[in-house]
All heavy atoms as a GROMACS GRO file, in nm:
protein
  640
    1MET      N    1  14.974   6.331  14.290
    1MET     CA    2  14.846   6.393  14.266
    1MET      C    3  14.741   6.286  14.238
    1MET      O    4  14.768   6.192  14.165
    1MET     CB    5  14.850   6.486  14.146
    1MET     CG    6  14.924   6.614  14.166
    1MET     SD    7  14.901   6.718  14.022
    1MET     CE    8  14.865   6.868  14.102
    2THR      N    9  14.626   6.310  14.292
    2THR     CA   10  14.518   6.216  14.267
    2THR      C   11  14.440   6.261  14.144
    2THR      O   12  14.456   6.373  14.093
    2THR     CB   13  14.423   6.211  14.388
    2THR    OG1   14  14.359   6.338  14.401
    2THR    CG2   15  14.499   6.175  14.515
    3LYS      N   16  14.358   6.171  14.099
    3LYS     CA   17  14.276   6.201  13.982
    3LYS      C   18  14.184   6.320  14.009
    3LYS      O   19  14.162   6.405  13.922
    3LYS     CB   20  14.195   6.078  13.943
    3LYS     CG   21  14.112   6.099  13.817
    3LYS     CD   22  14.037   5.973  13.783
    3LYS     CE   23  13.955   5.984  13.658
    3LYS     NZ   24  13.895   6.106  13.626
    4ASP      N   25  14.130   6.330  14.129
    4ASP     CA   26  14.041   6.441  14.164
    4ASP      C   27  14.114   6.575  14.159
    4ASP      O   28  14.060   6.675  14.111
    4ASP     CB   29  13.981   6.420  14.303
    4ASP     CG   30  13.883   6.302  14.307
    4ASP    OD1   31  13.824   6.271  14.200
    4ASP    OD2   32  13.866   6.243  14.416
    5GLU      N   33  14.237   6.578  14.206
    5GLU     CA   34  14.315   6.701  14.202
    5GLU      C   35  14.343   6.743  14.058
    5GLU      O   36  14.335   6.861  14.023
    5GLU     CB   37  14.445   6.684  14.279
    5GLU     CG   38  14.428   6.672  14.429
    5GLU     CD   39  14.557   6.637  14.499
    5GLU    OE1   40  14.647   6.578  14.435
    5GLU    OE2   41  14.568   6.668  14.619
    6ILE      N   42  14.377   6.647  13.976
    6ILE     CA   43  14.404   6.676  13.835
    6ILE      C   44  14.278   6.727  13.768
    6ILE      O   45  14.281   6.825  13.693
    6ILE     CB   46  14.460   6.550  13.764
    6ILE    CG1   47  14.597   6.516  13.820
    6ILE    CG2   48  14.465   6.573  13.614
    6ILE    CD1   49  14.652   6.384  13.772
    7ASP      N   50  14.165   6.663  13.794
    7ASP     CA   51  14.038   6.708  13.736
    7ASP      C   52  14.005   6.851  13.779
    7ASP      O   53  13.956   6.931  13.699
    7ASP     CB   54  13.925   6.614  13.775
    7ASP     CG   55  13.934   6.480  13.704
    7ASP    OD1   56  14.005   6.472  13.602
    7ASP    OD2   57  13.869   6.384  13.752
    8GLU      N   58  14.030   6.883  13.904
    8GLU     CA   59  14.003   7.017  13.954
    8GLU      C   60  14.091   7.121  13.884
    8GLU      O   61  14.044   7.228  13.845
    8GLU     CB   62  14.025   7.022  14.105
    8GLU     CG   63  13.991   7.156  14.166
    8GLU     CD   64  14.014   7.157  14.316
    8GLU    OE1   65  14.011   7.050  14.379
    8GLU    OE2   66  14.037   7.269  14.368
    9ILE      N   67  14.217   7.089  13.863
    9ILE     CA   68  14.309   7.180  13.794
    9ILE      C   69  14.264   7.201  13.650
    9ILE      O   70  14.261   7.314  13.600
    9ILE     CB   71  14.453   7.126  13.800
    9ILE    CG1   72  14.504   7.130  13.944
    9ILE    CG2   73  14.544   7.205  13.707
    9ILE    CD1   74  14.636   7.058  13.964
   10VAL      N   75  14.225   7.093  13.585
   10VAL     CA   76  14.179   7.103  13.447
   10VAL      C   77  14.053   7.188  13.438
   10VAL      O   78  14.039   7.274  13.350
   10VAL     CB   79  14.156   6.962  13.388
   10VAL    CG1   80  14.083   6.969  13.255
   10VAL    CG2   81  14.288   6.889  13.373
   11GLU      N   82  13.960   7.170  13.529
   11GLU     CA   83  13.836   7.248  13.528
   11GLU      C   84  13.864   7.396  13.551
   11GLU      O   85  13.802   7.482  13.488
   11GLU     CB   86  13.740   7.195  13.634
   11GLU     CG   87  13.676   7.063  13.597
   11GLU     CD   88  13.589   7.006  13.707
   11GLU    OE1   89  13.562   7.078  13.805
   11GLU    OE2   90  13.549   6.890  13.695
   12ARG      N   91  13.956   7.428  13.641
   12ARG     CA   92  13.992   7.569  13.665
   12ARG      C   93  14.053   7.632  13.541
   12ARG      O   94  14.021   7.744  13.506
   12ARG     CB   95  14.088   7.580  13.783
   12ARG     CG   96  14.016   7.594  13.915
   12ARG     CD   97  14.112   7.630  14.026
   12ARG     NE   98  14.170   7.502  14.070
   12ARG     CZ   99  14.287   7.486  14.128
   12ARG    NH1  100  14.364   7.589  14.150
   12ARG    NH2  101  14.329   7.368  14.164
   13ARG      N  102  14.141   7.558  13.474
   13ARG     CA  103  14.204   7.610  13.351
   13ARG      C  104  14.101   7.632  13.242
   13ARG      O  105  14.105   7.730  13.170
   13ARG     CB  106  14.313   7.515  13.302
   13ARG     CG  107  14.432   7.502  13.393
   13ARG     CD  108  14.509   7.630  13.405
   13ARG     NE  109  14.571   7.662  13.278
   13ARG     CZ  110  14.636   7.773  13.253
   13ARG    NH1  111  14.651   7.863  13.347
   13ARG    NH2  112  14.687   7.796  13.135
   14GLN      N  113  14.007   7.539  13.228
   14GLN     CA  114  13.903   7.554  13.127
   14GLN      C  115  13.813   7.672  13.159
   14GLN      O  116  13.770   7.746  13.070
   14GLN     CB  117  13.821   7.426  13.114
   14GLN     CG  118  13.897   7.314  13.048
   14GLN     CD  119  13.818   7.185  13.045
   14GLN    OE1  120  13.723   7.167  13.119
   14GLN    NE2  121  13.859   7.095  12.957
   15ALA      N  122  13.783   7.693  13.286
   15ALA     CA  123  13.699   7.806  13.326
   15ALA      C  124  13.768   7.938  13.295
   15ALA      O  125  13.703   8.035  13.256
   15ALA     CB  126  13.664   7.796  13.474
   16MET      N  127  13.899   7.944  13.310
   16MET     CA  128  13.972   8.066  13.279
   16MET      C  129  13.965   8.098  13.130
   16MET      O  130  13.958   8.214  13.091
   16MET     CB  131  14.119   8.052  13.321
   16MET     CG  132  14.139   8.057  13.470
   16MET     SD  133  14.309   8.023  13.524
   16MET     CE  134  14.410   8.107  13.407
   17ASN      N  135  13.964   7.997  13.045
   17ASN     CA  136  13.958   8.017  12.901
   17ASN      C  137  13.818   8.051  12.853
   17ASN      O  138  13.802   8.095  12.740
   17ASN     CB  139  14.009   7.893  12.827
   17ASN     CG  140  14.156   7.870  12.849
   17ASN    OD1  141  14.230   7.964  12.878
   17ASN    ND2  142  14.200   7.748  12.836
   18HIS      N  143  13.716   8.028  12.933
   18HIS     CA  144  13.578   8.049  12.890
   18HIS      C  145  13.512   8.165  12.962
   18HIS      O  146  13.392   8.168  12.981
   18HIS     CB  147  13.498   7.922  12.914
   18HIS     CG  148  13.534   7.810  12.821
   18HIS    ND1  149  13.664   7.773  12.796
   18HIS    CD2  150  13.460   7.728  12.747
   18HIS    CE1  151  13.666   7.673  12.712
   18HIS    NE2  152  13.544   7.643  12.680
   19GLN      N  153  13.590   8.264  13.000
   19GLN     CA  154  13.534   8.380  13.066
   19GLN      C  155  13.460   8.466  12.964
   19GLN      O  156  13.489   8.464  12.845
   19GLN     CB  157  13.644   8.462  13.132
   19GLN     CG  158  13.711   8.390  13.246
   19GLN     CD  159  13.829   8.468  13.301
   19GLN    OE1  160  13.868   8.569  13.245
   19GLN    NE2  161  13.885   8.420  13.409
   20LYS      N  162  13.365   8.545  13.012
   20LYS     CA  163  13.292   8.635  12.924
   20LYS      C  164  13.387   8.741  12.870
   20LYS      O  165  13.468   8.796  12.944
   20LYS     CB  166  13.178   8.703  13.000
   20LYS     CG  167  13.061   8.614  13.025
   20LYS     CD  168  12.947   8.696  13.081
   20LYS     CE  169  12.824   8.610  13.094
   20LYS     NZ  170  12.709   8.688  13.138
   21PRO      N  171  13.375   8.770  12.740
   21PRO     CA  172  13.461   8.875  12.685
   21PRO      C  173  13.420   9.012  12.738
   21PRO      O  174  13.304   9.037  12.766
   21PRO     CB  175  13.437   8.864  12.534
   21PRO     CG  176  13.307   8.792  12.519
   21PRO     CD  177  13.291   8.707  12.642
   22ASP      N  178  13.518   9.101  12.748
   22ASP     CA  179  13.487   9.236  12.795
   22ASP      C  180  13.433   9.320  12.680
   22ASP      O  181  13.419   9.275  12.567
   22ASP     CB  182  13.610   9.300  12.859
   22ASP     CG  183  13.726   9.315  12.762
   22ASP    OD1  184  13.715   9.268  12.649
   22ASP    OD2  185  13.828   9.375  12.801
   23GLY      N  186  13.402   9.446  12.710
   23GLY     CA  187  13.341   9.533  12.611
   23GLY      C  188  13.426   9.555  12.488
   23GLY      O  189  13.376   9.561  12.375
   24ARG      N  190  13.557   9.567  12.508
   24ARG     CA  191  13.647   9.589  12.394
   24ARG      C  192  13.648   9.469  12.300
   24ARG      O  193  13.646   9.484  12.178
   24ARG     CB  194  13.788   9.617  12.446
   24ARG     CG  195  13.885   9.655  12.339
   24ARG     CD  196  14.018   9.700  12.403
   24ARG     NE  197  14.108   9.751  12.304
   24ARG     CZ  198  14.184   9.675  12.226
   24ARG    NH1  199  14.179   9.545  12.237
   24ARG    NH2  200  14.266   9.729  12.138
   25GLU      N  201  13.652   9.350  12.357
   25GLU     CA  202  13.651   9.228  12.274
   25GLU      C  203  13.522   9.217  12.196
   25GLU      O  204  13.522   9.175  12.080
   25GLU     CB  205  13.672   9.105  12.362
   25GLU     CG  206  13.811   9.092  12.418
   25GLU     CD  207  13.826   8.971  12.508
   25GLU    OE1  208  13.735   8.887  12.511
   25GLU    OE2  209  13.929   8.962  12.575
   26LEU      N  210  13.411   9.253  12.259
   26LEU     CA  211  13.282   9.247  12.189
   26LEU      C  212  13.278   9.346  12.073
   26LEU      O  213  13.227   9.314  11.965
   26LEU     CB  214  13.167   9.273  12.287
   26LEU     CG  215  13.141   9.163  12.389
   26LEU    CD1  216  13.032   9.206  12.486
   26LEU    CD2  217  13.100   9.034  12.319
   27ARG      N  218  13.331   9.467  12.095
   27ARG     CA  219  13.334   9.566  11.986
   27ARG      C  220  13.422   9.518  11.871
   27ARG      O  221  13.384   9.532  11.754
   27ARG     CB  222  13.384   9.701  12.037
   27ARG     CG  223  13.281   9.779  12.114
   27ARG     CD  224  13.325   9.923  12.135
   27ARG     NE  225  13.458   9.934  12.196
   27ARG     CZ  226  13.483   9.935  12.326
   27ARG    NH1  227  13.383   9.923  12.411
   27ARG    NH2  228  13.606   9.945  12.373
   28MET      N  229  13.537   9.460  11.903
   28MET     CA  230  13.625   9.411  11.798
   28MET      C  231  13.561   9.295  11.722
   28MET      O  232  13.576   9.284  11.601
   28MET     CB  233  13.760   9.368  11.855
   28MET     CG  234  13.853   9.482  11.885
   28MET     SD  235  13.896   9.574  11.737
   28MET     CE  236  13.814   9.728  11.767
   29ARG      N  237  13.488   9.211  11.793
   29ARG     CA  238  13.418   9.101  11.726
   29ARG      C  239  13.312   9.156  11.631
   29ARG      O  240  13.295   9.105  11.520
   29ARG     CB  241  13.355   9.008  11.830
   29ARG     CG  242  13.293   8.884  11.765
   29ARG     CD  243  13.238   8.789  11.866
   29ARG     NE  244  13.346   8.738  11.950
   29ARG     CZ  245  13.326   8.676  12.064
   29ARG    NH1  246  13.205   8.657  12.109
   29ARG    NH2  247  13.429   8.631  12.134
   30GLN      N  248  13.242   9.261  11.674
   30GLN     CA  249  13.142   9.322  11.587
   30GLN      C  250  13.206   9.385  11.464
   30GLN      O  251  13.156   9.370  11.353
   30GLN     CB  252  13.062   9.428  11.664
   30GLN     CG  253  12.968   9.369  11.766
   30GLN     CD  254  12.900   9.475  11.851
   30GLN    OE1  255  12.947   9.588  11.859
   30GLN    NE2  256  12.791   9.438  11.915
   31VAL      N  257  13.319   9.452  11.484
   31VAL     CA  258  13.390   9.512  11.371
   31VAL      C  259  13.435   9.403  11.275
   31VAL      O  260  13.420   9.415  11.152
   31VAL     CB  261  13.511   9.595  11.420
   31VAL    CG1  262  13.603   9.634  11.306
   31VAL    CG2  263  13.463   9.717  11.496
   32ARG      N  264  13.489   9.294  11.328
   32ARG     CA  265  13.532   9.183  11.243
   32ARG      C  266  13.416   9.122  11.167
   32ARG      O  267  13.427   9.088  11.048
   32ARG     CB  268  13.601   9.075  11.327
   32ARG     CG  269  13.741   9.114  11.370
   32ARG     CD  270  13.810   9.007  11.452
   32ARG     NE  271  13.792   8.876  11.393
   32ARG     CZ  272  13.775   8.764  11.464
   32ARG    NH1  273  13.776   8.768  11.595
   32ARG    NH2  274  13.760   8.649  11.404
   33ASN      N  275  13.300   9.108  11.234
   33ASN     CA  276  13.182   9.053  11.167
   33ASN      C  277  13.136   9.143  11.054
   33ASN      O  278  13.102   9.095  10.946
   33ASN     CB  279  13.069   9.031  11.268
   33ASN     CG  280  13.093   8.910  11.355
   33ASN    OD1  281  13.172   8.823  11.322
   33ASN    ND2  282  13.026   8.907  11.469
   34VAL      N  283  13.136   9.274  11.077
   34VAL     CA  284  13.095   9.368  10.971
   34VAL      C  285  13.192   9.360  10.854
   34VAL      O  286  13.150   9.357  10.737
   34VAL     CB  287  13.086   9.511  11.028
   34VAL    CG1  288  13.072   9.613  10.915
   34VAL    CG2  289  12.969   9.522  11.124
   35LEU      N  290  13.322   9.357  10.882
   35LEU     CA  291  13.422   9.346  10.775
   35LEU      C  292  13.404   9.216  10.697
   35LEU      O  293  13.416   9.215  10.574
   35LEU     CB  294  13.562   9.356  10.832
   35LEU     CG  295  13.605   9.494  10.880
   35LEU    CD1  296  13.736   9.485  10.957
   35LEU    CD2  297  13.618   9.590  10.765
   36ASN      N  298  13.375   9.107  10.766
   36ASN     CA  299  13.352   8.979  10.697
   36ASN      C  300  13.228   8.985  10.610
   36ASN      O  301  13.227   8.931  10.498
   36ASN     CB  302  13.340   8.865  10.798
   36ASN     CG  303  13.474   8.805  10.832
   36ASN    OD1  304  13.562   8.800  10.749
   36ASN    ND2  305  13.487   8.759  10.955
   37ILE      N  306  13.121   9.047  10.659
   37ILE     CA  307  12.998   9.058  10.580
   37ILE      C  308  13.023   9.140  10.455
   37ILE      O  309  12.980   9.102  10.344
   37ILE     CB  310  12.884   9.116  10.666
   37ILE    CG1  311  12.841   9.014  10.770
   37ILE    CG2  312  12.767   9.158  10.579
   37ILE    CD1  313  12.748   9.069  10.877
   38ILE      N  314  13.092   9.254  10.470
   38ILE     CA  315  13.124   9.336  10.353
   38ILE      C  316  13.207   9.256  10.253
   38ILE      O  317  13.180   9.257  10.133
   38ILE     CB  318  13.197   9.466  10.396
   38ILE    CG1  319  13.103   9.555  10.476
   38ILE    CG2  320  13.252   9.540  10.275
   38ILE    CD1  321  13.173   9.673  10.542
   39PHE      N  322  13.308   9.186  10.302
   39PHE     CA  323  13.392   9.106  10.214
   39PHE      C  324  13.308   9.003  10.137
   39PHE      O  325  13.321   8.990  10.016
   39PHE     CB  326  13.501   9.035  10.295
   39PHE     CG  327  13.566   8.922  10.222
   39PHE    CD1  328  13.655   8.947  10.119
   39PHE    CD2  329  13.538   8.790  10.253
   39PHE    CE1  330  13.715   8.843  10.048
   39PHE    CE2  331  13.598   8.686  10.185
   39PHE     CZ  332  13.687   8.713  10.082
   40MET      N  333  13.223   8.930  10.210
   40MET     CA  334  13.145   8.825  10.144
   40MET      C  335  13.049   8.881  10.039
   40MET      O  336  13.037   8.826   9.929
   40MET     CB  337  13.068   8.743  10.248
   40MET     CG  338  13.158   8.654  10.331
   40MET     SD  339  13.070   8.544  10.442
   40MET     CE  340  13.021   8.656  10.571
   41VAL      N  341  12.981   8.991  10.071
   41VAL     CA  342  12.886   9.049   9.977
   41VAL      C  343  12.958   9.098   9.852
   41VAL      O  344  12.917   9.068   9.739
   41VAL     CB  345  12.806   9.164  10.044
   41VAL    CG1  346  12.728   9.243   9.942
   41VAL    CG2  347  12.714   9.108  10.151
   42VAL      N  348  13.067   9.173   9.870
   42VAL     CA  349  13.140   9.226   9.755
   42VAL      C  350  13.202   9.112   9.674
   42VAL      O  351  13.200   9.114   9.550
   42VAL     CB  352  13.247   9.328   9.800
   42VAL    CG1  353  13.332   9.374   9.683
   42VAL    CG2  354  13.180   9.447   9.867
   43ALA      N  355  13.253   9.009   9.740
   43ALA     CA  356  13.312   8.896   9.668
   43ALA      C  357  13.207   8.821   9.587
   43ALA      O  358  13.232   8.785   9.471
   43ALA     CB  359  13.381   8.802   9.766
   44VAL      N  360  13.089   8.800   9.643
   44VAL     CA  361  12.982   8.731   9.570
   44VAL      C  362  12.937   8.814   9.450
   44VAL      O  363  12.915   8.761   9.340
   44VAL     CB  364  12.864   8.698   9.665
   44VAL    CG1  365  12.742   8.656   9.587
   44VAL    CG2  366  12.905   8.590   9.764
   45VAL      N  367  12.926   8.945   9.470
   45VAL     CA  368  12.890   9.032   9.357
   45VAL      C  369  12.997   9.025   9.249
   45VAL      O  370  12.966   9.016   9.129
   45VAL     CB  371  12.869   9.178   9.406
   45VAL    CG1  372  12.861   9.274   9.289
   45VAL    CG2  373  12.745   9.188   9.493
   46GLY      N  374  13.124   9.029   9.290
   46GLY     CA  375  13.233   9.020   9.193
   46GLY      C  376  13.232   8.889   9.116
   46GLY      O  377  13.250   8.888   8.994
   47VAL      N  378  13.208   8.779   9.185
   47VAL     CA  379  13.200   8.649   9.116
   47VAL      C  380  13.080   8.646   9.023
   47VAL      O  381  13.087   8.593   8.911
   47VAL     CB  382  13.196   8.533   9.219
   47VAL    CG1  383  13.163   8.402   9.152
   47VAL    CG2  384  13.328   8.523   9.292
   48GLY      N  385  12.969   8.703   9.068
   48GLY     CA  386  12.850   8.709   8.981
   48GLY      C  387  12.876   8.788   8.855
   48GLY      O  388  12.837   8.746   8.745
   49ILE      N  389  12.942   8.902   8.867
   49ILE     CA  390  12.976   8.982   8.750
   49ILE      C  391  13.073   8.906   8.662
   49ILE      O  392  13.060   8.905   8.539
   49ILE     CB  393  13.035   9.119   8.794
   49ILE    CG1  394  12.928   9.204   8.862
   49ILE    CG2  395  13.093   9.192   8.675
   49ILE    CD1  396  12.982   9.329   8.929
   50TYR      N  397  13.170   8.841   8.723
   50TYR     CA  398  13.269   8.764   8.647
   50TYR      C  399  13.202   8.653   8.566
   50TYR      O  400  13.230   8.634   8.449
   50TYR     CB  401  13.372   8.705   8.744
   50TYR     CG  402  13.481   8.626   8.676
   50TYR    CD1  403  13.594   8.691   8.628
   50TYR    CD2  404  13.473   8.488   8.661
   50TYR    CE1  405  13.696   8.621   8.567
   50TYR    CE2  406  13.575   8.417   8.600
   50TYR     CZ  407  13.686   8.484   8.552
   50TYR     OH  408  13.786   8.414   8.490
   51LEU      N  409  13.111   8.580   8.630
   51LEU     CA  410  13.044   8.469   8.562
   51LEU      C  411  12.941   8.515   8.460
   51LEU      O  412  12.906   8.439   8.369
   51LEU     CB  413  12.978   8.377   8.665
   51LEU     CG  414  13.075   8.301   8.756
   51LEU    CD1  415  12.998   8.221   8.861
   51LEU    CD2  416  13.168   8.210   8.676
   52SER      N  417  12.892   8.637   8.474
   52SER     CA  418  12.793   8.687   8.378
   52SER      C  419  12.858   8.728   8.247
   52SER      O  420  12.788   8.760   8.151
   52SER     CB  421  12.715   8.805   8.437
   52SER     OG  422  12.799   8.918   8.448
   53GLY      N  423  12.990   8.729   8.241
   53GLY     CA  424  13.058   8.755   8.114
   53GLY      C  425  13.152   8.873   8.117
   53GLY      O  426  13.240   8.883   8.032
   54ASN      N  427  13.136   8.964   8.210
   54ASN     CA  428  13.224   9.079   8.218
   54ASN      C  429  13.340   9.046   8.313
   54ASN      O  430  13.343   9.086   8.428
   54ASN     CB  431  13.146   9.201   8.267
   54ASN     CG  432  13.219   9.331   8.243
   54ASN    OD1  433  13.338   9.330   8.212
   54ASN    ND2  434  13.149   9.440   8.257
   55THR      N  435  13.436   8.972   8.258
   55THR     CA  436  13.540   8.914   8.343
   55THR      C  437  13.631   9.018   8.405
   55THR      O  438  13.669   9.006   8.521
   55THR     CB  439  13.624   8.813   8.263
   55THR    OG1  440  13.679   8.878   8.149
   55THR    CG2  441  13.540   8.696   8.220
   56THR      N  442  13.667   9.121   8.331
   56THR     CA  443  13.760   9.221   8.385
   56THR      C  444  13.698   9.296   8.502
   56THR      O  445  13.761   9.310   8.608
   56THR     CB  446  13.801   9.321   8.275
   56THR    OG1  447  13.855   9.248   8.164
   56THR    CG2  448  13.905   9.418   8.325
   57THR      N  449  13.576   9.344   8.484
   57THR     CA  450  13.510   9.417   8.592
   57THR      C  451  13.487   9.326   8.712
   57THR      O  452  13.507   9.368   8.827
   57THR     CB  453  13.376   9.475   8.542
   57THR    OG1  454  13.401   9.557   8.428
   57THR    CG2  455  13.310   9.558   8.650
   58GLY      N  456  13.444   9.204   8.688
   58GLY     CA  457  13.421   9.109   8.796
   58GLY      C  458  13.548   9.082   8.876
   58GLY      O  459  13.545   9.074   8.999
   59LEU      N  460  13.658   9.072   8.804
   59LEU     CA  461  13.786   9.048   8.871
   59LEU      C  462  13.826   9.168   8.957
   59LEU      O  463  13.872   9.152   9.070
   59LEU     CB  464  13.894   9.019   8.767
   59LEU     CG  465  14.027   8.968   8.819
   59LEU    CD1  466  14.008   8.838   8.896
   59LEU    CD2  467  14.123   8.948   8.705
   60TYR      N  468  13.806   9.289   8.905
   60TYR     CA  469  13.837   9.409   8.982
   60TYR      C  470  13.750   9.421   9.107
   60TYR      O  471  13.797   9.460   9.214
   60TYR     CB  472  13.824   9.535   8.897
   60TYR     CG  473  13.935   9.552   8.795
   60TYR    CD1  474  13.908   9.601   8.668
   60TYR    CD2  475  14.066   9.520   8.825
   60TYR    CE1  476  14.008   9.617   8.574
   60TYR    CE2  477  14.168   9.536   8.733
   60TYR     CZ  478  14.138   9.584   8.608
   60TYR     OH  479  14.238   9.600   8.515
   61VAL      N  480  13.623   9.388   9.093
   61VAL     CA  481  13.533   9.394   9.208
   61VAL      C  482  13.575   9.291   9.312
   61VAL      O  483  13.579   9.319   9.432
   61VAL     CB  484  13.385   9.374   9.165
   61VAL    CG1  485  13.295   9.358   9.286
   61VAL    CG2  486  13.339   9.488   9.078
   62PHE      N  487  13.607   9.171   9.266
   62PHE     CA  488  13.651   9.067   9.359
   62PHE      C  489  13.780   9.107   9.430
   62PHE      O  490  13.794   9.091   9.550
   62PHE     CB  491  13.670   8.934   9.285
   62PHE     CG  492  13.708   8.821   9.375
   62PHE    CD1  493  13.614   8.762   9.457
   62PHE    CD2  494  13.839   8.776   9.380
   62PHE    CE1  495  13.649   8.659   9.543
   62PHE    CE2  496  13.875   8.673   9.466
   62PHE     CZ  497  13.780   8.615   9.547
   63ILE      N  498  13.874   9.161   9.355
   63ILE     CA  499  13.999   9.206   9.416
   63ILE      C  500  13.973   9.322   9.512
   63ILE      O  501  14.039   9.334   9.615
   63ILE     CB  502  14.101   9.246   9.306
   63ILE    CG1  503  14.147   9.120   9.233
   63ILE    CG2  504  14.220   9.320   9.365
   63ILE    CD1  505  14.230   9.146   9.110
   64GLY      N  506  13.874   9.404   9.482
   64GLY     CA  507  13.837   9.514   9.570
   64GLY      C  508  13.782   9.466   9.704
   64GLY      O  509  13.782   9.541   9.803
   65SER      N  510  13.737   9.343   9.711
   65SER     CA  511  13.686   9.289   9.837
   65SER      C  512  13.799   9.242   9.929
   65SER      O  513  13.780   9.229  10.050
   65SER     CB  514  13.590   9.172   9.811
   65SER     OG  515  13.662   9.059   9.764
   66MET      N  516  13.916   9.220   9.874
   66MET     CA  517  14.027   9.166   9.952
   66MET      C  518  14.074   9.255  10.067
   66MET      O  519  14.107   9.203  10.174
   66MET     CB  520  14.146   9.134   9.860
   66MET     CG  521  14.122   9.017   9.770
   66MET     SD  522  14.099   8.869   9.867
   66MET     CE  523  14.040   8.759   9.744
   67PRO      N  524  14.080   9.388  10.052
   67PRO     CA  525  14.125   9.469  10.167
   67PRO      C  526  14.040   9.451  10.292
   67PRO      O  527  14.093   9.455  10.404
   67PRO     CB  528  14.117   9.613  10.116
   67PRO     CG  529  14.132   9.600   9.969
   67PRO     CD  530  14.066   9.471   9.933
   68PHE      N  531  13.911   9.427  10.275
   68PHE     CA  532  13.825   9.405  10.391
   68PHE      C  533  13.867   9.278  10.466
   68PHE      O  534  13.871   9.275  10.589
   68PHE     CB  535  13.677   9.396  10.349
   68PHE     CG  536  13.626   9.524  10.291
   68PHE    CD1  537  13.606   9.537  10.154
   68PHE    CD2  538  13.599   9.632  10.372
   68PHE    CE1  539  13.560   9.654  10.100
   68PHE    CE2  540  13.552   9.751  10.319
   68PHE     CZ  541  13.533   9.762  10.183
   69LYS      N  542  13.899   9.173  10.391
   69LYS     CA  543  13.942   9.049  10.454
   69LYS      C  544  14.080   9.065  10.517
   69LYS      O  545  14.106   9.011  10.625
   69LYS     CB  546  13.942   8.935  10.352
   69LYS     CG  547  13.963   8.801  10.413
   69LYS     CD  548  13.850   8.769  10.510
   69LYS     CE  549  13.868   8.633  10.572
   69LYS     NZ  550  13.766   8.606  10.672
   70ILE      N  551  14.168   9.138  10.452
   70ILE     CA  552  14.303   9.158  10.506
   70ILE      C  553  14.297   9.236  10.636
   70ILE      O  554  14.367   9.204  10.733
   70ILE     CB  555  14.392   9.227  10.401
   70ILE    CG1  556  14.417   9.131  10.284
   70ILE    CG2  557  14.524   9.273  10.462
   70ILE    CD1  558  14.482   9.195  10.163
   71ILE      N  559  14.211   9.340  10.641
   71ILE     CA  560  14.196   9.418  10.764
   71ILE      C  561  14.140   9.330  10.875
   71ILE      O  562  14.187   9.333  10.989
   71ILE     CB  563  14.106   9.541  10.740
   71ILE    CG1  564  14.176   9.639  10.647
   71ILE    CG2  565  14.069   9.608  10.872
   71ILE    CD1  566  14.085   9.748  10.595
   72GLU      N  567  14.039   9.248  10.843
   72GLU     CA  568  13.981   9.158  10.943
   72GLU      C  569  14.086   9.059  10.992
   72GLU      O  570  14.096   9.031  11.112
   72GLU     CB  571  13.861   9.084  10.883
   72GLU     CG  572  13.785   9.001  10.983
   72GLU     CD  573  13.840   8.860  10.999
   72GLU    OE1  574  13.898   8.807  10.903
   72GLU    OE2  575  13.824   8.804  11.109
   73LEU      N  576  14.166   9.008  10.902
   73LEU     CA  577  14.272   8.914  10.940
   73LEU      C  578  14.374   8.980  11.031
   73LEU      O  579  14.417   8.921  11.130
   73LEU     CB  580  14.341   8.860  10.813
   73LEU     CG  581  14.462   8.771  10.836
   73LEU    CD1  582  14.419   8.639  10.896
   73LEU    CD2  583  14.535   8.748  10.707
   74ALA      N  584  14.412   9.104  11.000
   74ALA     CA  585  14.508   9.176  11.083
   74ALA      C  586  14.453   9.197  11.223
   74ALA      O  587  14.524   9.179  11.322
   74ALA     CB  588  14.544   9.309  11.019
   75ILE      N  589  14.325   9.232  11.232
   75ILE     CA  590  14.263   9.251  11.364
   75ILE      C  591  14.265   9.119  11.442
   75ILE      O  592  14.296   9.116  11.560
   75ILE     CB  593  14.119   9.304  11.349
   75ILE    CG1  594  14.122   9.447  11.299
   75ILE    CG2  595  14.044   9.295  11.482
   75ILE    CD1  596  13.986   9.502  11.263
   76ARG      N  597  14.233   9.011  11.374
   76ARG     CA  598  14.231   8.881  11.441
   76ARG      C  599  14.371   8.836  11.483
   76ARG      O  600  14.391   8.788  11.595
   76ARG     CB  601  14.169   8.776  11.349
   76ARG     CG  602  14.154   8.642  11.414
   76ARG     CD  603  14.070   8.544  11.334
   76ARG     NE  604  14.050   8.577  11.196
   76ARG     CZ  605  14.088   8.500  11.093
   76ARG    NH1  606  14.149   8.386  11.117
   76ARG    NH2  607  14.065   8.536  10.970
   77MET      N  608  14.468   8.852  11.395
   77MET     CA  609  14.603   8.806  11.426
   77MET      C  610  14.670   8.890  11.534
   77MET      O  611  14.743   8.839  11.616
   77MET     CB  612  14.689   8.807  11.299
   77MET     CG  613  14.643   8.709  11.193
   77MET     SD  614  14.644   8.539  11.249
   77MET     CE  615  14.815   8.506  11.248
   78LEU      N  616  14.644   9.022  11.533
   78LEU     CA  617  14.704   9.110  11.632
   78LEU      C  618  14.624   9.115  11.761
   78LEU      O  619  14.665   9.176  11.858
   78LEU     CB  620  14.719   9.251  11.575
   78LEU     CG  621  14.811   9.263  11.454
   78LEU    CD1  622  14.806   9.404  11.397
   78LEU    CD2  623  14.953   9.225  11.490
   79LYS      N  624  14.506   9.052  11.760
   79LYS     CA  625  14.417   9.046  11.875
   79LYS      C  626  14.389   9.185  11.930
   79LYS      O  627  14.400   9.211  12.050
   79LYS     CB  628  14.474   8.955  11.982
   79LYS     CG  629  14.483   8.814  11.935
   79LYS     CD  630  14.526   8.720  12.042
   79LYS     CE  631  14.532   8.581  11.980
   79LYS     NZ  632  14.565   8.479  12.069
   80LEU      N  633  14.351   9.274  11.838
   80LEU     CA  634  14.317   9.410  11.879
   80LEU      C  635  14.180   9.416  11.942
   80LEU      O  636  14.098   9.336  11.927
   80LEU     CB  637  14.321   9.504  11.757
   80LEU     CG  638  14.459   9.521  11.695
   80LEU    CD1  639  14.448   9.607  11.572
   80LEU    CD2  640  14.556   9.581  11.792
   0.00000   0.00000   0.00000
């Protein structure tokens, strides 16, 4: 194989990996983004409550944010 042939094969493989996502992938990405935003907002609120002195409530709020991240992780890992 020549260098040009190898380069052509590499370019074709890269093009296959960079195709536009279909509608289902875009919807799942949007769902994952929403779950991440909810997780981040609730976690920041929980840390804020925790640092303001109400440690028990802050900890519960922070722990309450975890299911959103776990669901997002499951979607990402299962590639739904």
